[in-house]
C-alpha positions in Angstrom: 78.8 48.3 -73.9 78.8 46.1 -70.7 82.2 44.7 -69.8 81.1 41.0 -70.1 79.6 41.6 -73.5 82.6 43.4 -74.8 84.9 40.6 -73.6 82.7 38.0 -75.3 82.9 39.9 -78.6 86.7 40.0 -78.1 86.7 36.2 -77.8 84.5 35.7 -80.9 87.4 36.2 -83.3 89.9 33.6 -82.3 88.9 31.1 -79.6 89.8 27.4 -79.4 89.0 25.1 -76.5 90.6 21.9 -75.2 88.4 19.4 -73.4 89.3 16.2 -71.6 86.6 13.8 -70.5 87.5 12.0 -67.2 85.2 8.9 -67.0 85.6 8.1 -63.3 83.2 8.7 -60.4 83.2 7.5 -56.8 79.5 6.6 -57.2 76.9 6.9 -59.9 74.1 9.4 -59.5 70.5 8.2 -60.0 70.0 10.4 -63.1 73.4 10.0 -64.8 73.7 8.7 -68.4 77.1 10.2 -69.0 80.1 8.0 -70.1 81.3 7.2 -66.6 82.2 4.3 -64.4 82.3 3.8 -60.6 84.6 0.7 -61.1 87.7 0.9 -59.0 89.8 -1.9 -60.6 93.5 -1.1 -59.8 94.7 -1.2 -63.4 91.8 0.8 -65.0 93.1 4.2 -64.0 96.6 3.4 -65.4 95.1 2.0 -68.6 93.1 5.2 -69.1 96.1 7.5 -68.4 98.2 5.6 -70.9 95.4 5.7 -73.5 94.8 9.4 -73.0 98.6 10.1 -73.3 98.7 8.2 -76.6 95.6 10.0 -77.9 97.1 13.4 -77.1 100.4 12.5 -78.7 98.6 11.3 -81.8 96.6 14.6 -82.0 99.8 16.5 -81.7 101.4 14.6 -84.5 98.3 15.1 -86.7 97.5 18.7 -86.0 100.8 20.2 -84.9 101.3 22.3 -81.8 98.0 24.1 -81.8 97.3 26.8 -79.3 94.3 27.0 -77.0 92.5 29.7 -75.1 90.7 27.3 -72.6 91.4 24.0 -71.0 88.5 22.1 -69.4 88.6 18.9 -67.4 85.1 17.4 -67.3 83.5 14.1 -66.8 82.7 12.2 -64.7 84.5 13.6 -61.8 88.0 14.9 -62.6 88.5 15.8 -58.9 88.5 12.1 -58.0 91.8 11.6 -59.8 94.8 11.3 -57.5 97.4 14.1 -57.3 100.0 12.1 -59.3 97.3 11.4 -62.0 96.3 15.1 -62.2 100.0 16.1 -62.5 100.6 13.5 -65.2 97.6 14.6 -67.2 98.3 18.3 -67.1 102.0 17.8 -67.8 101.1 15.8 -70.9 98.8 18.5 -72.2 101.2 21.3 -71.6 104.0 19.4 -73.3 102.0 18.6 -76.5 100.1 21.9 -77.0 100.4 25.6 -76.4 98.1 27.2 -73.8 97.9 31.0 -74.4 98.9 33.4 -71.6 95.9 34.1 -69.4 94.1 30.9 -70.5 91.0 29.8 -68.6 91.6 26.4 -66.9 88.4 24.8 -65.5 88.2 21.6 -63.5 84.9 20.1 -62.5 84.7 19.1 -58.9 82.4 17.2 -56.7 81.7 19.0 -53.4 83.6 17.2 -50.7 86.5 16.2 -52.9 88.4 19.4 -52.2 90.9 18.4 -49.5 93.7 21.0 -49.0 96.4 18.9 -50.8 94.4 18.3 -53.9 93.1 21.9 -54.1 96.7 23.2 -53.8 97.8 20.9 -56.6 95.0 22.2 -58.8 96.0 25.7 -58.2 99.7 24.9 -58.8 98.8 23.3 -62.1 97.1 26.5 -63.2 93.5 25.8 -62.5 91.8 29.2 -62.2 88.2 28.2 -62.4 86.2 25.3 -60.7 82.8 24.1 -61.7 81.1 22.6 -58.6 78.3 20.0 -59.2 76.1 21.4 -56.4 72.7 20.4 -57.9 70.8 21.4 -54.8 71.3 22.8 -51.3 68.8 20.5 -49.5 70.3 17.3 -48.2 67.1 15.3 -48.7 67.0 16.2 -52.4 70.7 15.4 -52.8 70.0 11.9 -51.4 67.2 11.4 -53.9 69.6 12.4 -56.7 72.2 9.9 -55.5 74.7 12.6 -54.8 77.4 11.8 -52.2 77.8 15.2 -50.8 75.8 17.5 -48.4 74.9 21.1 -48.6 77.5 21.8 -45.9 80.2 20.2 -48.0 79.3 22.6 -50.9 79.9 25.5 -48.5 83.1 24.1 -47.1 84.6 23.2 -50.5 83.8 26.7 -51.8 85.6 28.1 -48.8 88.6 25.9 -49.2 88.9 26.9 -52.9 88.8 30.6 -52.1 91.4 30.1 -49.4 93.7 28.6 -52.0 93.2 31.5 -54.3 90.7 29.9 -56.7 87.8 32.4 -56.6 86.2 31.9 -60.0 83.6 29.3 -59.0 80.7 28.1 -61.1 77.7 26.3 -59.5 75.5 23.8 -61.2 71.9 23.6 -60.1 69.2 21.1 -61.2 65.5 21.8 -61.5 62.4 19.6 -61.7 64.1 17.1 -59.3 61.7 14.6 -57.6 60.3 16.1 -54.5 61.8 19.6 -55.2 59.5 22.5 -54.4 59.7 26.0 -55.9 60.9 27.3 -52.5 63.6 24.6 -52.4 64.9 25.8 -55.7 64.7 29.5 -54.7 66.6 28.7 -51.6 69.3 27.0 -53.6 69.6 30.1 -55.9 69.9 32.4 -52.8 72.6 30.1 -51.4 74.6 30.4 -54.7 74.4 34.2 -54.4 75.4 34.1 -50.8 78.4 32.0 -51.6 79.4 34.5 -54.4 79.3 32.0 -57.2 80.8 33.6 -60.3 78.4 31.6 -62.6 75.3 29.6 -62.0 74.3 27.0 -64.7 70.8 25.5 -64.7 70.1 21.9 -65.8 66.7 20.4 -66.3 66.5 16.9 -65.0 66.5 14.5 -68.0 65.2 11.0 -67.3 67.0 8.3 -69.3 65.8 4.7 -69.5 69.0 3.1 -68.4 69.2 5.0 -65.1 67.6 4.4 -61.8 65.3 7.4 -62.4 64.4 5.8 -65.8 63.3 2.6 -64.1 61.3 4.5 -61.5 59.6 6.5 -64.2 58.5 3.3 -65.9 56.9 2.2 -62.7 55.3 5.6 -62.2 57.3 6.1 -59.1 59.0 9.4 -60.1 57.3 12.5 -58.8 58.3 15.3 -61.1 56.9 18.9 -61.0 54.6 20.0 -63.9 55.3 22.5 -66.6 53.8 25.4 -64.7 56.0 24.7 -61.7 59.0 24.3 -64.0 58.3 27.7 -65.6 58.1 29.3 -62.2 61.5 27.8 -61.2 63.1 29.2 -64.3 61.5 32.6 -63.8 62.7 32.6 -60.2 66.3 32.0 -61.4 66.0 35.1 -63.7 64.5 37.2 -60.9 66.9 36.2 -58.1 70.2 36.1 -60.2 69.7 39.2 -62.3 68.6 40.9 -59.1 72.0 40.0 -57.7 73.8 41.5 -60.7 74.3 38.3 -62.6 74.1 38.7 -66.4 71.7 36.2 -68.1 74.2 35.7 -70.9 72.8 32.4 -72.2 69.5 30.6 -71.9 70.5 28.6 -68.8 73.7 30.4 -67.7 74.1 33.4 -65.5 77.4 35.0 -64.6 78.9 38.0 -62.9 80.2 40.7 -65.3 83.3 39.5 -67.1 83.1 36.0 -65.6 81.1 34.1 -68.2 82.7 30.7 -69.0 85.1 31.4 -71.8 85.2 27.6 -72.6 81.4 27.4 -73.0 81.4 30.6 -75.1 83.7 28.7 -77.5 80.7 26.3 -78.1 78.1 29.1 -78.2 80.1 30.9 -80.9 80.5 27.6 -82.8 84.3 27.9 -82.6 86.9 25.1 -82.7 87.7 22.7 -79.9 89.6 19.4 -79.4 88.1 16.7 -77.2 89.9 13.9 -75.6 88.8 10.8 -73.8 85.7 8.5 -74.2 82.6 10.2 -75.7 84.4 13.5 -76.3 83.8 15.4 -79.6 86.3 17.4 -81.6 85.4 20.3 -84.0 88.3 21.3 -86.2 88.6 22.6 -89.8 84.9 22.2 -90.4 84.9 18.5 -89.3 83.0 17.2 -86.2 84.3 13.9 -84.9 84.1 11.5 -82.0 87.0 9.1 -81.5 85.1 6.6 -79.3 81.7 6.5 -77.7 82.4 4.7 -74.5 85.3 3.7 -72.2 85.7 0.1 -73.3 85.9 1.1 -77.0 88.2 4.0 -76.2 90.7 1.8 -74.3 90.6 -0.8 -77.1 91.3 1.6 -79.9 94.1 3.4 -78.1 95.8 0.2 -77.1 95.5 -1.1 -80.7 96.7 2.1 -82.3 93.4 2.6 -84.2 93.2 6.3 -84.6 90.3 6.6 -87.0 87.3 8.4 -85.4 84.1 6.3 -85.0 82.1 9.4 -86.1 83.3 12.0 -88.6 81.0 14.5 -90.2 82.3 17.1 -92.7 79.9 20.0 -92.3 78.7 21.9 -95.4 78.8 25.7 -95.4 75.0 25.7 -94.8 75.3 23.3 -91.9 78.0 25.4 -90.3 76.0 28.5 -90.7 72.9 26.8 -89.2 74.9 25.7 -86.2 76.3 29.1 -85.7 72.8 30.6 -85.9 71.4 28.2 -83.4 74.2 28.5 -80.8 74.2 32.3 -81.3 70.5 32.6 -80.7 71.0 31.0 -77.3 73.1 34.0 -76.2 71.7 37.1 -74.6 72.5 39.4 -77.5 71.0 36.9 -80.0 71.9 37.0 -83.8 71.6 39.2 -86.8 69.6 37.0 -89.2 70.7 38.8 -92.3 74.3 37.8 -91.6 73.3 34.2 -92.4 72.7 34.4 -96.2 72.6 30.6 -96.8 69.7 29.9 -94.4 67.9 33.3 -94.0 65.8 32.8 -97.2 64.5 29.6 -95.7 63.9 30.7 -92.1 63.0 34.4 -92.5 59.2 33.8 -92.5 59.5 31.4 -89.5 61.4 34.1 -87.6 58.7 36.5 -88.3 56.1 34.0 -87.1 58.0 33.4 -83.9 58.2 37.2 -83.3 54.5 37.4 -83.9 53.9 34.7 -81.3 56.0 36.5 -78.7 58.8 33.9 -78.7 61.4 36.1 -80.3 61.9 39.8 -80.3 64.0 42.4 -82.2 66.7 44.4 -80.4 68.2 46.7 -83.0 69.6 44.5 -85.8 69.5 41.5 -83.5 66.8 38.8 -83.0 66.8 37.2 -79.6 64.6 35.2 -77.3 61.8 36.6 -75.2 61.3 35.1 -71.7 58.5 32.9 -73.1 60.8 31.9 -76.0 63.5 30.9 -73.5 61.1 28.7 -71.7 60.1 27.0 -75.1 63.6 27.2 -76.7 63.6 23.5 -77.7 60.3 24.0 -79.5 61.5 27.2 -81.2 64.6 25.5 -82.6 62.5 22.5 -83.7 60.2 24.8 -85.6 63.0 26.9 -87.1 65.0 23.9 -88.3 62.2 21.6 -89.5 62.5 20.9 -93.2 58.9 21.7 -94.1 56.7 23.7 -91.8 54.3 25.0 -94.4 51.4 23.0 -93.0 52.2 23.7 -89.3 51.2 26.5 -87.1 53.9 28.6 -85.4 51.9 28.7 -82.2 54.1 26.7 -79.8 
């Protein structure tokens, strides 16, 4: 059994992740619809730090001193926090909860934010993995995205992190970006390989109405590549990255052996996690909840001592089984359908139809995506989970 697969199976049994959403950015990208702000009011950062501290203390009082296998600072841009803010945040987490020996500690970072002092602070705080929001390696494309870094800054930040001893680096890349050619994307992939990224995560550009790209799309001013070009980009990622010894461990994630994101695998294996900050979700004891959907609501609730979640769903056994099936199917090894007794009688025929259409395949006891199925994964899931597909064709 390959090392990475063996490690993933080890983590399946008892993983729990800790996520903190940092809602601040220096600037707002043209495609972004995340819960973030580029506002730099002097008191906003302090209000957020106090609110987050209260939320963590409240969770500790409610759940006890839980232990965690992973800690992930996401956003937003956690790396735009000052050194005192980072130290205060991590100290509060470490004081309230237990982080297991050898835990994975990831911090998202914008290329160009990595000055020596901040990187050394991250390393001293225990950060052993950094997720860099590269998105592309062509300066013209980065400008179109509204990114505030250059390709050169990606390279320099990666070098600075390695010098500080943080070598587990994950690179995010976007595809179907306005003006992006297939060769642009292939070049970005090759640059990731050359910089020895431990993981490469792919993201399709999503156009949301409230963003600049959304407004341009309404005016028919957004030049996006078509489905055929999109498929060729995805196939290029598989070709180049697996050819460089990356394991295609999840539909849009590739990692060097043993370096797949342990925090993300918590989600893929449908295991527990606690989320803190605006828009973050928690999944604990079969309950999925969101404390507050946006920053204003988050600050208001924390300052007023209102600790009731705005969203709280108690999952049935069938719902939990369905989610575990769906997230597991995204992984390279796939799932064993017969181990899902509550939903298998309902989806068994659909799985057979999807195999017939060449979207799924059998690998021993497991069912997993084919390449074509990966390209059409959203359609596959929609077909599998639709309540009544008796009158619909499985041809996707």
